[in-house]
C-alpha positions, 0 to 999 in steps of 0.5 A, spaced: 260 768 283 262 775 281 269 773 281 268 767 276 264 772 271 270 776 271 275 771 269 271 769 264 270 776 261 278 777 261 279 771 256 285 773 252 282 776 245 288 772 241 285 765 244 278 767 242 280 769 235 283 762 234 277 758 237 273 762 232 277 761 227 278 754 228 270 753 228 270 756 221 276 752 219 272 745 221 266 748 218 270 749 211 273 743 211 267 739 212 264 743 206 270 741 202 271 734 204 264 733 201 265 737 195 271 732 194 267 726 194 265 728 186 272 727 184 271 719 185 278 716 187 282 722 187 277 725 191 277 720 196 285 721 197 283 729 198 278 727 203 283 723 207 288 729 207 283 734 209 281 730 215 288 730 217 288 737 217 281 738 220 284 733 226 290 738 226 285 744 227 281 740 232 287 738 236 290 745 237 283 748 239 282 743 244 289 742 246 291 750 246 297 749 241 298 754 236 295 752 229 298 755 223 291 755 219 294 760 213 299 754 211 293 749 212 288 752 208 294 753 203 295 746 203 288 744 202 287 749 197 293 747 193 290 740 193 283 742 191 286 746 185 290 739 183 284 735 183 280 741 180 285 741 174 284 733 173 277 733 173 277 739 168 281 735 164 276 729 165 271 734 162 275 736 156 276 729 154 269 727 156 266 733 152 271 731 146 269 724 146 262 726 146 263 730 140 267 724 136 261 720 138 256 725 135 260 726 129 260 718 128 252 718 129 251 723 124 255 720 119 251 713 121 244 717 120 246 720 113 249 713 111 242 710 113 238 715 110 242 714 103 241 707 104 234 708 104 234 712 098 238 707 095 233 702 097 227 706 094 230 707 088 232 700 087 225 698 088 222 703 083 227 701 078 225 694 079 218 696 079 219 699 072 223 694 069 218 689 071 212 693 068 216 694 062 218 686 061 210 685 063 208 690 057 213 687 052 210 680 054 203 682 053 205 686 046 209 679 044 203 675 046 198 679 042 203 679 036 203 671 036 195 671 037 194 676 031 199 671 027 195 666 023 196 659 025 200 656 020 205 662 021 205 661 029 206 654 029 213 654 026 215 659 031 213 655 037 215 649 034 222 652 035 221 654 042 223 651 048 217 648 052 217 652 058 218 658 053 212 656 049 208 654 055 209 662 057 206 665 051 200 660 050 198 660 057 197 668 056 193 667 049 186 667 048 184 659 049 182 658 042 188 661 039 192 657 043 188 651 041 189 652 034 197 652 035 197 646 039 193 642 034 199 644 029 205 642 033 209 635 034 204 631 039 210 630 043 211 638 043 204 639 045 204 634 050 210 637 053 207 643 053 200 641 056 204 638 062 207 644 063 200 648 063 197 643 067 202 643 072 202 651 073 194 651 073 195 646 079 198 651 083 193 656 082 189 656 089 181 654 087 178 658 093 
């Protein structure tokens, strides 16, 4: 019993150091391999290479052969650095694209805001134009209403029936009746048909 314990205690320091370093190396390789998964296809390639190096380390620890750990680490670190550069370049490109998209989005928002403002301005202009046209028609209708029938009849005789019907429909009924009575029968009939058609389209309820 005592002989075996003494033999175990007399393990060479170099062997202990190699074994401990091998365990740490395997743990480091596992962490590095998991980190490579973030790099997509490039990460898969690196993970394979790291796996090969990990196999070498395990073989060296179990088989007793010498493992050039420093060279292996340098190789893995070199691969990591290469992939890190690729990843950084991708991140820069992505950031640049995001900036371009953000600028385009801001331009679109500005144009949309300008279109909304233009639409509101157009609505206001149309409302003003409609209001002005309505005021003009009202004033002109009042002018025709205030004219004597013998003065208004010749004017309405020269008007297009549609145009004349528009004014007569806005006038007081008694004034419109006097003007219609003085017009040519065919003219009065045409205007009456137009006015009747307009009234038939008005809802009764």
